[in-house]
C-alpha positions in Angstrom: 0.0 0.0 0.0 2.8 2.4 0.7 3.9 1.8 -2.9 0.7 2.5 -4.2 0.4 5.7 -2.0 3.8 7.0 -3.2 3.1 6.5 -6.9 -0.6 6.7 -7.4 -1.5 9.5 -5.1 0.6 12.0 -7.1 -1.8 12.6 -10.0 0.1 15.5 -11.2 -1.8 18.7 -12.1 -5.2 17.3 -11.3 -6.1 20.5 -9.5 -6.0 22.3 -12.8 -8.4 20.0 -14.8 -11.3 21.9 -15.7 -12.3 20.7 -19.3 -13.3 17.1 -19.2 -16.4 15.0 -19.8 -17.9 13.5 -16.7 -18.0 10.2 -18.5 -14.1 10.4 -18.7 -13.5 11.3 -15.0 -15.8 8.5 -14.0 -13.9 5.9 -16.2 -10.8 7.3 -14.4 -12.3 6.8 -11.1 -13.3 3.3 -11.8 -9.7 2.3 -13.2 -8.3 4.0 -10.1 -10.6 2.0 -7.7 -9.8 -1.4 -9.5 -6.3 -0.8 -9.2 -6.4 -0.1 -5.6 -8.5 -3.2 -4.9 -5.7 -5.5 -6.1 -3.3 -4.9 -3.2 -6.1 -5.1 -0.7 -7.3 -8.5 -2.2 -10.8 -7.2 -3.1 -12.8 -8.4 -5.9 -13.3 -6.0 -8.7 -17.1 -5.7 -8.5 -17.4 -5.1 -4.7 -17.8 -1.6 -3.2 -14.7 -0.6 -1.9 -15.2 2.8 0.2 -15.4 1.1 3.7 -12.3 -1.2 2.7 -10.3 1.9 1.5 -11.2 3.8 4.8 -10.2 0.8 6.9 -6.8 0.7 5.3 -6.3 4.5 5.3 -6.4 4.7 1.5 -7.9 7.8 -0.4 -10.0 7.3 -3.4 -9.6 9.6 -6.4 -12.2 12.3 -5.2 -10.3 12.6 -1.9 -7.0 12.9 -3.7 -8.5 15.7 -6.0 -9.8 17.5 -3.1 -6.5 17.6 -1.4 -4.8 18.8 -4.5 -7.4 21.5 -5.2 -7.3 22.7 -1.6 -3.4 22.8 -1.4 -3.0 24.7 -4.7 -5.8 27.2 -4.0 -4.5 27.9 -0.5 -1.0 28.6 -2.0 -2.5 31.0 -4.6 -4.7 32.8 -2.2 -1.6 33.2 0.3 0.9 34.2 -2.2 2.6 37.6 -1.9 4.1 37.2 -5.5 3.1 40.1 -7.8 2.6 37.7 -10.8 0.3 35.4 -8.7 -1.6 38.4 -7.2 -2.2 39.8 -10.8 -3.5 36.3 -11.8 -5.7 36.1 -8.8 -7.2 39.5 -9.3 -8.0 38.7 -13.0 -11.4 37.9 -14.2 -10.2 34.6 -15.8 -9.2 33.4 -12.3 -12.3 34.6 -10.4 -14.9 33.4 -13.0 -13.0 30.7 -14.9 -13.5 27.2 -15.3 -10.9 26.2 -12.9 -12.2 28.4 -10.1 -15.6 26.9 -10.7 -14.4 23.3 -10.6 -12.6 24.1 -7.3 -15.6 25.7 -5.7 -17.6 22.6 -6.8 -15.1 20.2 -5.2 -14.5 22.0 -1.9 -18.0 23.2 -1.0 -20.9 21.0 -0.8 -23.9 22.6 -2.4 -27.4 21.9 -0.9 -29.7 20.8 -3.6 -33.6 21.2 -3.0 
């Protein structure tokens, strides 16, 4: 599991993903879960969330949320003039990346 964590938790630049089809992201989640089930000895068709939690393993949603929170925190706290300029731009404030970040970080009540 340590080998899996060190190599498969680093999904580089996933916090910048903003243009993808939901079906594509769902296929990636299924692949990630299937790969993760092997070292745990779980059958491919079983529900895995409880077993992941018991073994201290993050699913793809959690990995993405951690990455987004980390990058967004660094951007918001940066004192760099370049980062500040980007942060104040309408592309950052209203763009697709910011919309995805907000969707991942904040639960929206529906109904």
